[in-house]
C-alpha positions as CSV (number, residue, x, y, z in Angstrom):
1,M,80.4,136.5,96.0
2,E,78.3,133.1,97.0
3,Q,79.4,131.7,100.5
4,A,81.5,128.5,99.6
5,V,79.7,127.3,103.2
6,T,76.5,128.3,104.5
7,Y,75.0,127.6,108.2
8,H,71.2,128.1,108.6
9,V,69.0,127.3,111.6
10,D,66.0,125.6,111.2
11,E,62.2,126.2,113.3
12,R,63.5,122.9,115.4
13,N,67.0,124.4,116.4
14,V,68.6,122.1,113.8
15,V,71.8,123.9,112.4
16,L,71.7,122.9,108.6
17,I,76.1,123.3,107.2
18,T,76.3,123.2,103.7
19,L,79.1,123.2,101.2
20,N,78.1,125.4,98.2
21,R,80.5,124.9,95.4
22,A,78.8,123.3,93.4
23,D,80.5,124.0,90.6
24,K,82.9,122.6,92.2
25,H,81.7,119.4,93.8
26,N,82.1,121.3,96.4
27,A,85.5,120.4,96.7
28,F,87.5,122.6,99.7
29,N,90.7,124.2,100.0
30,D,92.2,125.5,103.2
31,D,89.3,128.7,103.3
32,M,86.9,126.7,103.8
33,I,88.2,123.8,106.5
34,A,88.9,127.4,108.3
35,T,85.2,128.4,107.8
36,L,84.2,124.4,108.7
37,T,86.4,124.7,112.1
38,E,84.4,128.4,113.0
39,L,80.8,126.8,111.7
40,F,81.0,123.7,114.0
41,T,82.7,125.2,116.8
42,R,80.0,127.9,116.6
43,A,77.3,125.5,117.0
44,G,79.1,123.1,119.3
45,N,79.0,126.2,121.4
46,D,75.5,127.4,120.9
47,S,73.0,125.6,124.1
48,S,69.6,126.1,122.1
49,V,71.2,123.6,118.8
50,R,70.0,119.8,118.9
51,A,71.2,119.1,116.2
52,V,73.8,119.6,112.9
53,V,73.4,118.4,109.4
54,L,76.3,118.4,107.0
55,Q,75.6,118.0,103.7
56,G,76.5,119.2,99.9
57,E,74.6,121.3,97.7
58,G,74.3,120.1,93.5
59,K,74.9,116.6,92.3
60,S,77.6,115.7,94.8
61,F,78.8,116.1,98.5
62,S,81.7,116.7,97.9
63,A,84.5,115.2,95.6
64,G,87.4,115.8,98.0
65,A,90.6,118.8,97.7
66,D,90.2,121.4,95.7
67,L,92.7,120.8,93.0
68,E,94.0,124.8,93.2
69,W,94.6,124.8,97.0
70,M,96.7,121.0,96.2
71,K,98.9,123.1,93.5
72,R,99.5,125.7,96.3
73,M,100.1,122.5,98.6
74,A,102.8,121.2,96.2
75,G,104.7,123.9,96.8
76,Y,105.3,124.4,100.2
77,D,108.0,123.0,102.1
78,E,107.7,120.0,104.9
79,A,106.8,122.6,107.5
80,K,104.2,124.7,106.0
81,N,102.6,121.2,104.6
82,H,102.6,120.5,108.5
83,A,100.6,123.4,109.3
84,D,98.4,123.0,106.5
85,A,97.2,119.5,107.2
86,M,97.2,120.4,111.1
87,A,94.4,123.3,109.4
88,L,92.5,119.7,108.3
89,A,93.2,117.5,111.0
90,T,91.6,119.9,113.3
91,M,88.7,121.0,111.8
92,L,88.0,116.9,111.7
93,H,88.3,116.5,115.1
94,T,85.9,120.1,116.0
95,L,83.5,117.7,113.9
96,Y,84.2,114.9,115.4
97,T,83.8,116.0,119.2
98,L,81.2,118.3,118.7
99,P,78.6,118.2,121.3
100,K,75.5,117.8,118.9
101,P,74.8,114.8,117.2
102,T,75.9,115.2,113.4
103,I,74.0,113.7,110.4
104,A,76.0,113.7,107.3
105,R,73.7,113.7,104.0
106,V,75.5,112.1,101.6
107,Q,74.8,112.3,97.3
108,G,76.9,111.8,94.6
109,A,80.6,111.6,95.0
110,A,82.3,111.6,98.2
111,F,86.0,111.3,97.7
112,G,89.4,111.5,99.6
113,G,88.6,114.2,102.3
114,A,85.1,114.0,102.1
115,V,85.0,110.5,102.9
116,G,86.5,111.6,106.6
117,L,84.2,114.5,107.1
118,I,81.1,111.6,107.0
119,A,82.9,109.3,109.3
120,C,83.4,111.6,112.1
121,C,79.4,112.4,111.5
122,D,77.7,110.5,114.0
123,I,75.3,109.2,111.4
124,A,75.5,109.0,107.8
125,I,72.3,108.6,105.3
126,G,73.6,108.1,101.8
127,S,71.7,108.3,98.6
128,K,72.0,104.4,96.8
129,L,73.5,106.4,93.6
130,S,76.5,107.4,96.3
131,K,79.9,106.6,95.2
132,F,83.0,106.6,97.2
133,C,86.4,106.3,97.2
134,L,89.9,106.8,99.6
135,S,91.6,108.1,96.5
136,E,94.5,109.5,97.8
137,V,97.5,107.3,96.7
138,K,96.2,107.8,93.4
139,I,98.2,111.3,93.6
140,G,101.0,109.7,95.2
141,L,99.8,110.6,98.9
142,I,97.7,109.2,101.8
143,P,94.7,109.6,103.8
144,A,96.5,110.3,107.0
145,T,94.7,112.9,108.8
146,I,91.3,111.3,108.2
147,S,92.3,107.8,109.0
148,P,91.4,107.6,112.3
149,Y,88.1,108.4,112.1
150,V,87.5,106.5,108.9
151,I,89.6,103.2,110.4
152,E,87.1,103.6,113.8
153,A,84.2,104.0,110.8
154,M,85.2,101.1,108.8
155,G,87.6,98.7,110.6
156,A,91.4,98.3,109.9
157,R,91.0,95.3,108.0
158,V,88.6,97.1,105.4
159,C,91.2,100.0,105.4
160,R,94.0,98.2,104.5
161,R,92.1,97.1,101.1
162,Y,91.0,100.7,100.3
163,F,93.3,102.7,101.5
164,Q,96.1,101.4,99.2
165,T,93.7,99.9,96.3
166,A,92.2,103.4,96.0
167,E,88.6,101.8,94.7
168,V,85.7,103.2,93.9
169,F,82.4,101.7,95.8
170,S,78.9,102.1,96.2
171,A,76.7,103.0,98.5
172,R,75.3,99.4,99.4
173,R,79.2,98.8,100.1
174,A,79.4,101.6,102.7
175,R,76.5,100.6,104.4
176,R,77.6,97.0,104.4
177,L,81.2,98.3,106.2
178,G,80.1,100.5,108.3
179,L,80.5,104.0,106.7
180,L,77.2,104.8,106.4
181,S,74.3,104.3,108.6
182,E,71.4,103.6,106.1
183,S,71.5,103.7,102.2
184,V,68.3,105.1,100.2
185,T,67.0,106.6,97.7
186,E,67.9,109.8,96.6
187,D,63.8,111.2,97.1
188,E,64.0,109.6,100.7
189,L,67.0,111.7,102.0
190,D,65.5,114.3,103.8
191,S,62.5,112.2,105.0
192,T,65.0,110.0,106.6
193,I,67.2,112.3,108.0
194,D,64.0,114.2,109.3
195,D,62.9,111.1,111.2
196,I,66.2,110.9,112.8
197,I,65.8,114.2,114.0
198,T,62.2,113.9,115.7
199,Q,63.6,110.4,117.4
200,I,66.6,112.8,118.8
201,L,64.2,116.2,119.7
202,K,62.3,114.0,121.5
203,N,65.0,113.3,123.7
204,G,66.8,115.1,127.0
205,P,69.2,117.4,125.6
206,I,72.2,117.0,127.9
207,A,71.3,113.3,128.0
208,V,71.8,113.1,124.0
209,S,75.3,115.2,124.3
210,H,76.7,113.0,127.0
211,A,75.4,110.0,125.8
212,K,77.8,111.2,122.3
213,A,80.8,111.8,124.3
214,L,80.3,108.1,126.5
215,V,80.9,106.4,123.1
216,Q,83.5,108.1,122.3
217,E,84.9,107.3,125.8
218,V,84.3,103.7,127.0
219,A,84.7,102.2,122.7
220,G,87.9,100.1,123.2
221,A,88.4,100.9,126.8
222,P,89.2,97.8,129.0
223,I,86.3,96.4,131.3
224,N,87.9,96.9,134.6
225,A,87.5,98.5,138.3
226,E,88.1,102.2,136.5
227,L,85.8,102.2,134.0
228,L,83.1,100.3,136.7
229,D,83.5,103.1,138.9
230,D,83.4,106.0,135.7
231,T,80.5,104.7,134.4
232,S,78.5,104.5,137.5
233,K,79.5,108.2,138.7
234,Q,77.8,109.4,135.4
235,I,75.1,107.6,135.7
236,A,74.6,108.6,139.1
237,K,75.1,112.6,138.4
238,I,72.7,112.3,135.7
239,R,70.0,111.2,137.8
240,T,70.6,113.7,139.7
241,S,70.6,116.7,137.6
242,K,68.1,119.1,136.7
243,E,67.3,117.4,133.3
244,G,67.8,113.9,135.0
245,Q,65.4,114.9,137.6
246,E,63.2,116.0,135.0
247,G,63.1,113.0,132.8
248,L,62.5,110.5,135.6
249,G,59.6,112.6,136.8
250,A,57.6,113.0,133.6
251,F,58.5,109.0,133.6
252,I,57.2,108.2,136.8
253,E,54.1,110.9,136.3
254,K,52.9,109.8,133.0
255,R,53.3,113.0,131.3
256,T,55.7,114.8,128.8
257,P,59.1,116.1,129.7
258,A,59.4,120.1,129.5
259,W,62.2,119.6,126.5
260,Q,59.5,118.0,124.4
261,E,57.0,120.7,125.5
262,K,58.9,123.1,123.7
263,L,58.1,121.5,120.2
264,A,54.6,121.6,120.3
């Protein structure tokens, strides 16, 4: 039986995590959620991994929740539904906090929970033909577990509309609203992502990880004495780290830093 999610590491130490149920438009269920949690954790714990690309096989990125899974959920009591939802919430948070750059490669439909997956990634590149929908209210539900990430990506005012209307919106609008980083032709999807990865690989891997954490820590925090002290301590620590010393030394000596030599 073909794997519902695949994990591949390429020659650049970039991980490709692929939703692999093209016949079901990559709709996900509890088994896939557990597998994704495991694979995101695996990528995050592997010091050799430089970036993670999340993609869907076939015509769609993901149609959201699988119909058979929803049928089973309908029969659960509230306690079991809570446990089921916590598994999804844990998977999303694992992706959101994964200490590597994460890139969503989006084509076709991205509905329901799939919008949450995209919002959890640091960068999202979408085909101009892709379509998006926060569809939960259509079946009397709400986008609860994905809401922290979608609201962060798109803003509260925008989400008040799309959470309630369940309108389908275009890649152009998704780009304008902040869900997508870029909207390109289908033929340009892979080359655009490759260009971004090339830029990431030029940079210090530990610095990249800390830079990601820095955004999550500082966003929304009050600019006060505590924040000034914390950010100053962070730069002081990384300046004196092995990677920081190598990067500064390479810059001053006009040479290639060690992490770039590995790419040659």
